[in-house]
C-alpha positions as CSV (number, residue, x, y, z in Angstrom):
1,L,9.2,-12.5,2.0
2,R,6.2,-12.3,0.3
3,A,4.3,-9.6,2.1
4,W,7.4,-7.7,1.1
5,C,7.0,-8.6,-2.1
6,Y,3.2,-7.9,-2.7
7,F,3.7,-4.4,-1.2
8,N,6.6,-3.5,-3.4
9,L,4.3,-4.7,-6.9
10,I,1.2,-2.9,-5.1
11,N,2.5,0.6,-4.6
12,N,4.3,0.1,-8.3
13,F,1.7,-1.3,-10.3
14,Q,-1.3,1.1,-8.3
15,Q,-1.8,4.2,-6.5
16,T,-1.8,4.9,-2.7
17,Y,-3.6,3.0,-0.6
18,K,-5.6,5.5,0.7
19,G,-9.0,6.5,-1.6
20,N,-8.0,3.5,-3.6
21,E,-8.7,0.6,-1.6
22,S,-11.6,-1.1,-4.0
23,K,-8.9,-0.1,-7.0
24,P,-7.7,-3.5,-9.2
25,G,-4.4,-4.1,-7.5
26,V,-2.4,-7.4,-8.3
27,P,-2.8,-11.3,-8.6
28,I,-2.8,-12.7,-5.1
29,Y,-1.0,-16.3,-5.2
30,T,-0.1,-17.9,-1.8
31,T,0.0,-21.7,-3.1
32,I,1.7,-23.2,-6.1
33,T,-1.6,-23.5,-8.2
34,T,-2.7,-24.1,-12.0
35,E,-5.8,-21.7,-11.1
36,L,-5.1,-18.3,-12.1
37,S,-6.3,-15.0,-10.7
38,G,-7.3,-11.8,-11.5
39,R,-6.6,-8.4,-10.5
40,N,-7.7,-7.9,-6.7
41,T,-8.3,-5.3,-4.7
42,V,-5.9,-2.8,-3.4
43,D,-7.8,-3.4,0.0
44,A,-7.6,-7.6,-0.9
45,V,-3.6,-7.0,-1.4
46,Y,-3.1,-5.1,2.3
47,K,-5.5,-7.5,3.6
48,Q,-3.0,-10.3,2.8
49,I,0.6,-8.3,3.3
50,I,-0.8,-7.9,6.9
51,S,-1.8,-11.8,7.6
52,D,1.5,-12.6,5.9
53,L,3.6,-10.3,8.2
54,T,0.9,-10.8,11.3
55,T,2.0,-15.0,10.9
56,A,6.0,-14.2,10.5
57,E,5.9,-12.3,13.7
58,T,4.6,-15.2,15.9
59,L,7.1,-16.9,13.9
60,L,10.0,-15.5,14.4
61,N,9.3,-13.8,17.5
62,G,12.1,-14.9,20.1
63,K,14.7,-16.1,17.1
64,A,18.0,-15.7,16.5
65,R,19.2,-15.2,12.8
66,P,22.5,-16.1,11.6
67,A,23.1,-12.5,9.7
68,K,21.3,-9.4,8.8
69,I,20.8,-10.5,5.4
70,N,18.2,-12.8,7.2
71,I,14.9,-11.2,7.9
72,D,14.3,-11.6,11.4
73,V,11.5,-10.3,13.5
74,S,13.1,-6.4,13.8
75,V,12.6,-6.1,10.2
76,V,9.3,-7.8,10.4
77,R,8.2,-5.0,12.3
78,G,9.9,-2.3,10.1
79,I,7.8,-4.2,7.2
80,R,4.9,-3.4,9.3
81,A,5.3,-0.7,10.0
82,R,6.2,0.7,6.3
83,V,2.5,-0.4,5.4
84,A,0.7,1.1,8.2
85,L,2.3,4.0,7.2
86,A,0.9,3.8,3.3
87,M,-2.5,2.8,4.9
88,E,-2.5,6.2,6.8
89,D,-2.8,3.6,10.2
90,W,-0.8,5.8,12.4
91,A,-0.9,4.0,16.0
92,T,0.0,0.8,13.9
93,A,3.1,2.7,12.4
94,S,4.6,4.5,15.3
95,A,4.4,1.1,17.6
96,Y,5.4,-1.2,15.4
97,A,8.4,1.1,14.3
98,N,9.6,2.0,17.8
99,K,10.0,-1.6,18.1
100,A,11.4,-2.2,15.1
101,R,14.3,0.4,15.8
102,Q,15.4,-1.3,19.4
103,G,18.6,-2.9,19.6
104,Y,20.1,-1.3,16.9
105,T,22.7,2.2,16.7
106,L,23.2,5.0,15.0
107,M,26.0,5.7,13.3
108,S,28.2,8.2,13.6
109,S,28.8,11.5,11.8
110,A,32.0,10.3,10.9
111,T,30.5,7.0,9.3
112,Y,27.9,8.6,7.8
113,T,30.5,10.7,5.3
114,S,32.7,6.8,4.9
115,R,33.1,5.3,1.2
116,S,31.5,2.4,3.6
117,A,28.3,3.7,5.0
118,F,25.6,2.6,2.5
119,S,27.8,0.4,0.7
120,S,28.1,-2.4,3.7
121,I,26.3,-4.3,5.9
122,S,28.3,-4.6,8.4
123,N,27.1,-1.0,9.6
124,S,26.0,-1.0,12.9
125,E,22.5,0.9,12.0
126,W,21.6,-1.3,8.9
127,M,18.7,-3.6,10.0
128,W,18.8,-5.8,6.0
129,G,20.3,-5.6,2.9
130,S,22.4,-7.9,0.5
131,Q,26.2,-9.3,1.3
132,I,27.6,-9.0,-2.4
133,S,30.9,-10.2,-2.9
134,A,33.3,-9.3,-5.9
135,S,32.5,-12.6,-7.4
136,Q,29.2,-12.1,-7.6
137,A,28.7,-8.1,-8.4
138,T,27.7,-7.4,-11.4
139,I,29.8,-5.0,-12.2
140,Y,28.4,-2.1,-15.2
141,A,25.1,-3.4,-14.4
142,S,24.9,-2.9,-11.0
143,F,23.6,0.1,-8.8
144,F,26.4,1.1,-7.8
145,S,27.9,1.8,-11.0
146,H,24.8,4.0,-11.5
147,M,25.5,6.3,-8.3
148,D,29.0,5.9,-7.7
149,A,30.6,8.6,-9.8
150,T,34.5,8.3,-8.2
151,V,34.3,5.2,-10.4
152,A,34.4,4.2,-13.7
153,G,30.6,2.9,-14.0
154,Y,27.8,4.5,-16.1
155,A,27.9,7.3,-12.9
156,G,31.6,7.9,-13.8
157,L,30.6,8.0,-17.1
158,G,28.9,11.2,-17.2
159,G,25.2,9.7,-15.6
160,Q,26.1,11.2,-12.4
161,K,22.8,11.6,-9.5
162,K,22.9,14.2,-7.9
163,I,20.9,16.4,-5.2
164,T,18.8,19.3,-6.6
165,K,19.6,22.6,-5.9
166,A,16.6,23.2,-3.8
167,L,17.0,20.8,-1.4
168,Y,20.6,20.7,-0.7
169,D,20.3,24.7,0.5
170,L,17.8,23.1,2.7
171,I,20.6,21.6,4.6
172,P,22.2,23.1,7.0
173,A,25.9,23.8,7.1
174,T,26.8,22.1,10.5
175,D,24.6,18.9,9.2
176,V,27.2,15.8,7.9
177,R,24.2,14.8,5.6
178,K,25.2,18.0,3.2
179,K,28.6,16.8,3.3
180,V,27.6,13.8,0.7
181,F,27.3,16.1,-2.2
182,V,29.8,17.9,-4.1
183,A,29.6,21.3,-2.6
184,P,28.2,24.5,-5.7
185,G,31.5,25.4,-6.9
186,T,34.0,22.6,-6.0
187,G,33.2,20.3,-8.7
188,G,35.1,18.9,-11.9
189,T,34.7,17.1,-14.6
190,S,36.4,13.6,-13.0
191,T,35.8,10.9,-10.8
192,S,38.2,12.0,-8.7
193,N,36.5,14.8,-8.3
194,P,33.1,15.0,-9.5
195,P,30.7,17.4,-10.9
196,D,28.7,19.8,-8.0
197,Y,25.9,18.6,-6.6
198,T,26.6,14.8,-7.2
199,Q,26.2,12.5,-4.9
200,L,28.9,10.4,-2.4
201,K,26.8,8.7,-0.5
202,H,26.7,5.6,-2.3
203,E,30.1,4.6,-3.3
204,L,31.9,0.9,-3.7
205,P,33.3,0.9,-0.1
206,V,36.8,0.4,-1.8
207,A,37.1,2.0,-5.2
208,S,39.3,-0.8,-7.3
209,S,36.7,-3.3,-6.0
210,W,32.9,-3.7,-6.6
211,A,32.2,-5.8,-3.7
212,A,29.2,-3.3,-2.6
213,D,26.4,-4.3,-0.5
214,Y,22.5,-3.7,-0.7
215,L,20.8,-1.7,2.2
216,Y,17.0,-2.9,2.4
217,M,16.4,-1.3,5.5
218,R,18.4,0.6,8.3
219,V,17.1,2.3,11.4
220,A,16.7,5.9,10.4
221,E,14.1,5.0,8.4
222,M,11.8,3.8,11.8
223,Y,12.9,7.2,13.9
224,L,11.2,8.5,11.1
225,I,8.2,6.4,10.4
226,E,7.5,6.9,14.2
227,A,8.3,11.0,14.2
228,E,5.5,10.9,11.3
229,A,3.1,8.5,12.5
230,L,3.2,10.5,16.6
231,A,2.5,13.7,14.6
232,R,-0.2,13.1,12.7
233,Q,-2.0,11.3,15.8
234,S,-1.2,15.3,17.2
235,Q,1.4,13.8,19.8
236,Y,3.6,16.6,19.2
237,S,5.8,16.3,21.9
238,S,6.3,12.5,21.8
239,A,7.1,13.1,17.6
240,R,9.7,16.0,18.7
241,T,11.4,13.9,20.8
242,V,11.9,10.9,18.6
243,L,12.8,13.1,15.5
244,E,15.2,14.7,17.8
245,S,17.1,11.5,19.0
246,L,17.8,10.7,15.2
247,I,18.7,14.3,13.5
248,T,21.4,15.7,16.2
249,T,23.4,12.8,15.2
250,R,24.0,14.6,11.9
251,N,24.0,17.6,13.5
252,P,24.4,18.7,16.6
253,A,23.4,21.9,16.4
254,Y,19.6,20.5,15.6
255,S,16.2,21.2,17.3
256,T,12.9,21.7,16.7
257,A,12.4,24.4,20.1
258,A,11.5,27.2,16.7
259,I,9.0,25.1,14.9
260,P,5.2,25.6,15.7
261,D,2.9,21.9,16.7
262,G,1.4,23.0,12.7
263,A,4.5,23.0,11.4
264,L,6.2,19.7,12.7
265,L,4.8,17.5,9.8
266,N,6.4,19.3,6.7
267,E,9.4,19.5,9.4
268,I,9.7,15.6,9.7
269,L,9.0,15.4,5.8
270,L,11.7,17.3,4.8
271,Q,14.1,15.5,7.6
272,R,12.7,12.3,5.6
273,R,13.6,13.3,1.9
274,I,16.8,14.1,3.3
275,E,17.5,11.7,5.4
276,L,16.7,8.9,3.0
277,W,18.4,10.7,-0.1
278,G,18.1,7.7,-2.7
279,E,17.3,5.3,-1.4
280,G,14.2,3.6,-2.8
281,F,11.1,6.2,-0.6
282,S,10.6,9.3,-3.1
283,M,8.3,7.8,-5.6
284,F,6.1,6.2,-3.0
285,D,5.9,9.0,-0.8
286,I,4.8,11.4,-3.8
287,K,2.2,8.8,-4.2
288,R,1.1,8.1,-0.9
289,L,1.3,12.1,0.2
290,K,-0.9,12.4,-2.8
291,I,1.7,16.1,-4.0
292,G,2.4,14.7,-7.6
293,L,6.0,15.5,-8.6
294,N,7.6,18.9,-8.7
295,R,10.9,18.8,-9.9
296,P,13.0,22.0,-9.2
297,T,14.7,23.1,-12.5
298,G,17.0,26.2,-13.1
299,T,21.0,26.2,-12.2
300,G,21.9,23.6,-10.4
301,N,19.0,21.1,-10.8
302,H,20.2,19.3,-13.6
303,G,18.0,20.8,-16.6
304,A,18.7,21.0,-19.9
305,P,20.9,20.8,-21.9
306,F,22.4,18.6,-19.7
307,L,20.9,16.0,-17.6
308,N,17.5,17.1,-18.8
309,P,15.6,14.8,-17.0
310,V,12.5,16.2,-19.2
311,V,9.5,15.8,-17.2
312,T,9.5,18.2,-14.2
313,T,6.0,18.1,-13.2
314,L,2.5,15.6,-12.9
315,P,-0.4,16.2,-11.1
316,D,-1.3,13.2,-8.2
317,A,-2.4,10.0,-9.4
318,S,-0.7,10.6,-12.4
319,P,-0.9,7.2,-14.5
320,L,2.9,7.9,-15.4
321,F,3.0,6.7,-11.3
322,L,1.8,3.4,-12.8
323,M,4.0,0.4,-13.8
324,R,2.0,-1.0,-16.7
325,I,1.3,-5.1,-16.6
326,P,3.7,-6.8,-18.8
327,Q,2.1,-7.8,-22.1
328,R,3.0,-11.9,-21.5
329,E,0.8,-11.3,-18.3
330,L,-2.0,-9.9,-20.3
331,D,-1.9,-13.1,-22.8
332,N,-1.0,-15.9,-20.8
333,N,-3.7,-15.1,-17.4
334,T,-7.0,-15.9,-19.1
335,K,-8.6,-14.3,-15.5
336,M,-6.9,-10.3,-17.2
337,T,-8.4,-8.8,-20.5
338,A,-6.2,-5.8,-22.1
339,A,-9.0,-3.6,-20.0
340,D,-6.9,-4.8,-17.1
341,Q,-4.0,-2.7,-18.4
342,N,-3.1,0.7,-16.4
343,P,-3.7,3.7,-18.3
């Protein structure tokens, strides 16, 4: 858990690992102490993350867990694969993603389009998540209030979350993943018929209840990490096999046969964008791939006058990709000064 938390912290408070190893990261604490710490380097934070995951893998190997709300060795390996991907340690990323995905079954096309596919921990593809009962749901303050436009939460009241027209148009008609977005020309203005391009992927399992589980990791991500890492090692044949074994479950007509080796990586990254849409990976991917933000505008891409994102382009390593250090931390941590603040 500490490794997972530090991985999220370092990616929110500093740019990506590669090329920024010596830049200031976040304070490292491994024991309860009154001894304060300043901003350790990015490299030091990643070393701590790897140390924790290495220990966790040893301790949890061969041990069963009570439920998916608990971390087991497959989840540890999944986190390790994420970390290796960020560090551009391709051999470790492919090896750990492969180990992490063993024993899990990809969901069927029928399940993918069901209301509970991305809101129920019982899904065979889920590796780790939180089980949220109706009594524990935060209702309007919940993830699903902001995502599910078919109920009277924030999304249903007008703050719909939409796929860009540009990305939607890249999904083939034979791909089941296209069905989890409202097709252009078919949308309305009500919760029973949300506007065009509105997402239908993240929905409450039952529209009359706020009980909905939170997804932290699923096996499809591991296929994508493995495929990307293999392609970056020029192991194109293996990368194709891994990618096709995932995408053909979404689109039976899918094949990489017509895609040359030189274009395979971009295809994998496109499939990653489609498959993991709305699951919290885009910001970290924009940073690690060093591509900057380039949000499509124009008709269908939720621009002015409604749902205007305001910021549509940002250069690579923009300071706007970083969270600011909380003022309370700067006030109370004697090992930090105003100069430690992110730009």
